[in-house]
N, C-alpha and C positions, 0 to 999 in steps of 0.2 A: 792519681795523681788523674785531677778534673783535667780532660782539654776540651768537655760543649760551654755550651751555656746552658742546656736543660739543665745541669748537673752544680751550674754552676750556681742559679736560681733553690735549686732540690735545695742544694749541702751545705752553703754558708749564709753569713749570718749579719742581717742588714745587706744583700747583693745590693739589693735598690738602688744602697748611694753612687754607687758609678754606674755612670752610662753604657748601658747593650754595645754599640758601636764599639766601646772601651777594652769592658771585655773581652770582644769579640779577637779583638787587637793587642788585646794582654797572653791571652791562653799560647799553648796549653798552659797552665801552670802549674810548669814544673822544673819550679827554684822554689831552694828556701831563705836565700838573703835576698836582700828589698835596699836598695837605693829612691830614692823618686825625689824630682827634682823640683820645687816647691811644694806650699803645706797646703793638696791637696784637700777640696770639698765640693762638690758640685749639690748635694742638699747639703743639714745638719750638720752631716756624720761626717768625719774628715776620713777617706783613704787611708792613712791609717790607721780606726778600729778597725776597719775592715779588714784588712791584712794580716795583722797583729790575731784577731780573737780567731785566724785559719793555723796560728802557728805561720809566720813566717813574719823572718825577723829583721823587723821595714823601720829606714832611716830615713827618715824626711830629713829635704836644704831646701832652708831659704832664706834669707836675708832679712822676710819679717818675725820669725824667729819663735812663731804662731805654734802651735796646738803640738807640740810634743818636740817641731822641725829643730836642728840646730843655728843659728842666724852665719852660713855659714856664705862670700860672694862666686858666685859663679863665674866673676870675669878676675877672680886671682886664680893662683894650682891648686887645686885639693891634697892630701896627703893624706888619701885615710889605704887603706887596703880593699882593695878587691870586692865583690858580691855578686852572687851570680846574677843579678839580671839591673836594669837600670834605665828608671822611664821619662822621657819627658813632657807627659802630658797637658800641654797649652802654658809650660815656662818657659822655652830657648826663645822666644820671638817680643820678650819682655825684657831681654838682656841682655843693654845696652851699651854699643863697644865692646863689645868680649865673647863673639860669635866664635872665632875662631879658639878659643881660652875653657869657651861654654864647648863648646862641642870636643873640645881635645880633652878633655875632665872629664865624659861621658865615658869617650874611650876609655881615659884610665882607670876609671871606677869600675869598669865592666869584667866580667872573666867568664862570662857567655853571649848573655844579652842582653838587647839598648830596643827601646819598645818609641816612637815617636809618634806625635797626636800634637800638626802644628798649621799655624794656617796655612793651606796651600793660597799661593801667587800671591794678589791681590786683590786678594775675593774677599779680607774683613778686612771694611775701611776703617774699624771706628771699634779695634783692640792692637792690641800687641805694635811691638815696631817694625816690627822684619813678614816676610810673609815667603813660602820653599818653593819653587816647581821639587818636579819630583827626579830632574835627571842630575839636580842637586846631592839628594839620598840617594841615585844611583852612580854620582863619581864617588861621594864619600866610600859607596862597599868598594868600587872596587879599587882602588889603592890602598885601605886600605883591608883589602882582603874579605870585608865582612861577603860572612849565607845572608841573601834578603832572601826570608821566610813568608815578608807579607811586602806591601807596596803598590798603592794605592790613592785615589780624591774621590772623598767620602762626600758630598753634598749632605749639608745638618743643620738645625737653624728651624725656624719657619719658612715653609714650602724649600725649605734646599739651600739660601739663597745667600748660607756662610760653607762653606768648604774646608776643607781638613787635606792634608797633607797623612795620609799610616805608612807611618812598616816600621819592621820590625828584623833586625839584622840577630844576625849569632855569630860570633867571632870564630877565624879557625884557627887567627898564628899570637900571640903575642907583642904582636910588631907596634915598632914607634911608631905613632899616629901621624897622620900626614892630611895639612889642611887640601879643601878641595877649592875653593877661593872663593865670590863673590855671586861670579854670574849667574849663579841658579837662585843670590840674596837678593827679593827685593827686600830696599829701609826705606821707609819711610822719611821723612823732610818737612824740617817744621817752616807752618808757611804763616807770612803777612799776618795770619788772624791770632796763632801762636797754637796754630792748630797741626797735628802728625797725619801729613796723608803724601803718597805715595807717590812720586813728581809724571808728569806725562811721562807715558811710555813709546820709544821710536814707530814710525807710522809701520811694518809691519804683522803679516798674520798669524798671530800668535796658536799656534801644535795643539790639538785638543787631549787634554788631558784622558786618562785612564778614569775610568768608572768603579768601581768597590761593587767588588764579588755582591751575590744574593746577603752572605751570607751577613755579610759585614756589618748590618746594623741592624742585626740578630732577630731580623724578618725570619727567613728561611730552618733556622733551628725548632722556635717554635710554633709553626706552621703545624695541628693537630697530620697524622698519615693517616 
C-alpha cells in the first residue's frame, strides 16, 4: 500500500498527471475500487489512466461521457454497487440545483472512503456555482457518522488566491444519508449581466479558516532529510 508522496512519484507511472496536493488528500492508496466524479484531467492524461495503471478498478461518472466516463447525471439517484472510495475532485460545485442528491450519491456509492476537493467559501469567483465552508463538512460528517481523516483549507493556484476545501471521510456505519442543509454552502446567482456571481454577504466578521497542514501541498515529504 502506498502511503507517502515520495512513494507515489517513485512507483506510479504518470503520477505528475495528478497534482501533488490532490495525491496528499487521497493518500493512503488503501483501495482497489473507486468511483471518480467527473472526467478529471489536469494535464493531457486523464486521472483514469493513472489509477487503472496501478491496478485500481476505476469507474468515472460524468454527464459528458468523455475519456471512458459513464454519462450519468449526479442530480438523479445513481443505482450502482458501492466501491471502496468515491472522489469528488472539483465536481460537485458544478451540479446546479442538485447538491443534496449529489452528496447522497457520494454517500451511497462509497463503502469506505469519500474524498472532497472543492472551492472553499466564496474564494473562486469564476469557477463553479457553489463554494463550501469547512463547517458544512463537519456537519455532514457528524450526522452521517463519518470519521474525519483530513479537513483543511488549502491556498491554491497563482499566489494562493484560490482556496480549496479539502476533506477525507471514512464511513463507520452503513446508514441512510442525512443532509445537513445549505447553511454553509455559498451559491452563486445570475446577475443582470448574465454572470454567475456570489450575492453580497451580511455585514458580519467571518471566522478564520484552518490552514492546511504543511505536507498537504507536497512540500514536506519532498524536502531532503
